[in-house]
N, C-alpha and C positions, 0 to 999 in steps of 0.2 A: 504493500500500500504506500501511497504518497504520504509523507509525514507532516506536511506543513499546516493542515487544517483538521479540526476534530472530525472524526467519522464514527459515530456511534454504531453504525452497521458493521464496520470492520472490527471495531473493538468487541462487539458482541460475538462475531464469528471467531475471533481469536480466543475469546473466553470459553468457547465450547470445549477446548482442550483436545481437539482431534488433530492438531498439527504438531509435527515433530520439529519443524523449523519454520520461521516466518522471516522473509527477506523484506527489509524496509529500505526504500529509496526515496530521496527527495526532501531532505531536511532544508530548512530555511538558510540559504547560503547567500551572502552578499556578492552580487556579480562584480562589484567594484573592489571588493575586499576591504572596504572602509568601515563596514558595520558588522556587529554581532547581533544576531536576532535570537529571540527566545527559542529554546529547543524543548519547551514544555510538552508539546504534543508528541514528538518522537520519543522522548523519555517515558512518557506515560504509556504509550503503546508498547515500547520494548519491555517495560515492567509488566504489563498485562501478559505479553507473550511468555515471559520467564515464569511468572506466577501460575500460568496455565500449563506449565510443563514443556513448553516449546523453547527451542533455541531462538534467540533474537539476533539475526544477522543484519548488520548495518552495511548497506551497499554504498561504498564510498565512490562516487562517480568519477569518470574520466575527466581530464581537464578539457577546456575548450581549445579549439585550434588557436595557436599563437600565444597561449597563456601558460605560464609556469605556475600552476596553482594546486598541484597535488598536495603539497604540505599544508596549504591553507584549508583545503577541503578536509584533509585528514584531521586537522585541528578541530573543525566543527563536529565531526563525528566522534572524536575522542571526548568532547564535552558531553555528548549524548551517552557515551559509554560510562563516563564518570557518574552520570545521573542514574544509569541503569546498569549497575555492576553485573558482570557475567554476560552482558551482551557482547557480540563478537564483531570486530571490524573486518569487512571483506574489502581488501585494498585494491579494488579494480583500478584505481588511479595509478598505483605503482606498477601493476602488471602492464597496464597500457603504456606507461612511460618506458618501461624496459623493452617491451616488444618494439615500440617505435625506434628506440636506439639500436636494437639488433637488426631491424629491418630498414635501416637507413632512412628513418623518418616516414615510413609508410603512412599514407593518409587514411585514417580509420573513420573519418567523419563523413556525414552527408554534406552537401554544399553549404548548409547554414553554419558549419563549424562548431556546432553544439551537439547535435544528435549523432549517434553512431551509425555508420554504414554497416552493411552486412558483416564484414570482417571484424569491425569493432564490436558489434553485438555478439558475434561468436566468441570473441576474446572475453567479454564480460561473462558470457554463459559458462565458459571453461573455468573461470575463476569461481563463480558461484557453485558450480558442480564440485569443485575441490572442497569447498567449505561445507556444503550439504552432506557429501559422502564422507568427509574426513579421510579421504584416501589419496595416497600418492601413487597407488598401483593401478586401480581401475582405470582403464583407458577406453572411453566410448569410441565406437567405430563410426557413428554417424557424424556427418558434417554437411553443411549446405553445399549444394553442387558447385557453385563458383569458387568455393574456398579450396585451395590446394591442400593436398595431404601434408606437404612440407610445412605450410603455414599452420595448419591445424595442430601438427605435432609441436611446433614452436610455441603455440598458444598454451597447450597443456603443460609443456615443460616449464615455461616461465611461470604459469599459475602455481605449479607445484613448488617451484623455487621460492617465490614470494610468500606463499602460504606457510612454508616451512619457517621462514624468517619471522613470521607472525605467531609462531608456536603452535600452529594447527595440529601438527603430527606428534607433538610432545617432544621430549628430549631424545636426541639421536643416540 
């Protein structure tokens, strides 16, 4: 669910307790980086997920084209995590940055420079997959047709590496 406005219907669904994990995206983030907005709604929803027995996974978005903002975005989500201890950061922003560096700046955005193109969405999905499954071994075989096998492998490999740095797989 999007985190910036109260959604009683979503909160009620989370409270049913039938979810193992809930992925949250869309905290209130200042596009100019000049302001800090209240994170009361995402903190509340993450706490509801945790108290209902689900993992609360915080989807830290990729940066916009031309912006070095991954650390800023991570800071916003760390604030949510402090308010909802035991919620988990899903560092899509850092996986995105690393893949772009490995792929010589591959453009993962749609023309608006904000939303993900197919390859960027696939990269985010690979990262979420790692956090939902908590596995570095399971390797899904499906990929969207235009995505090359080499790029798909790079996405999974990088997601595993970054997830490991975030302690997902425990001590080595």
